[in-house]
C-alpha positions in Angstrom: -35.9 -65.2 -23.4 -39.6 -65.1 -23.9 -40.4 -66.2 -20.3 -38.7 -63.2 -18.6 -41.1 -60.9 -18.4 -43.1 -63.1 -16.4 -40.1 -64.4 -14.4 -40.0 -60.3 -13.5 -43.6 -60.1 -12.6 -43.5 -63.1 -10.3 -40.2 -62.0 -8.3 -42.2 -58.9 -7.9 -45.1 -60.7 -6.7 -43.1 -62.9 -4.3 -40.9 -59.7 -2.9 -44.4 -57.9 -2.0 -46.0 -61.4 -0.4 -42.7 -61.8 1.6 -42.2 -58.0 2.8 -46.2 -58.3 3.7 -45.4 -61.8 5.6 -42.3 -60.2 7.4 -44.2 -57.1 8.0 -46.8 -58.9 10.1 -44.5 -61.3 11.6 -42.7 -58.3 13.0 -45.7 -56.5 14.6 -46.7 -59.6 15.9 -43.0 -59.9 18.0 -43.6 -56.3 18.9 -46.9 -56.9 20.4 -49.0 -55.0 18.1 -52.3 -55.9 17.0 -54.1 -55.8 13.6 -57.1 -54.5 15.0 -58.0 -51.2 14.7 -61.4 -50.6 15.9 -60.5 -51.8 19.7 -60.0 -55.4 21.0 -63.3 -55.6 22.3 -65.0 -56.9 18.4 -61.7 -58.1 17.2 -61.6 -62.3 17.6 -58.3 -62.0 18.9 -59.4 -60.2 21.9 -59.5 -63.3 23.4 -55.6 -63.7 23.7 -55.4 -60.4 25.8 -58.3 -61.2 28.5 -56.2 -64.3 28.8 -53.0 -62.3 29.5 -54.9 -61.0 32.1 -56.5 -63.7 34.2 -52.7 -64.9 34.4 
């Protein structure tokens, strides 16, 4: 029982990490971008340009 606080903190951190990853995956599947200042300067901007060329 002496490790219980460590286990609880580790579980909380794991839950937060999983929530962030799941949110990122859902946003990517919905086509939302993480770039908030425009896709021209975004490193992922080339993906949008490639889609329009097809």
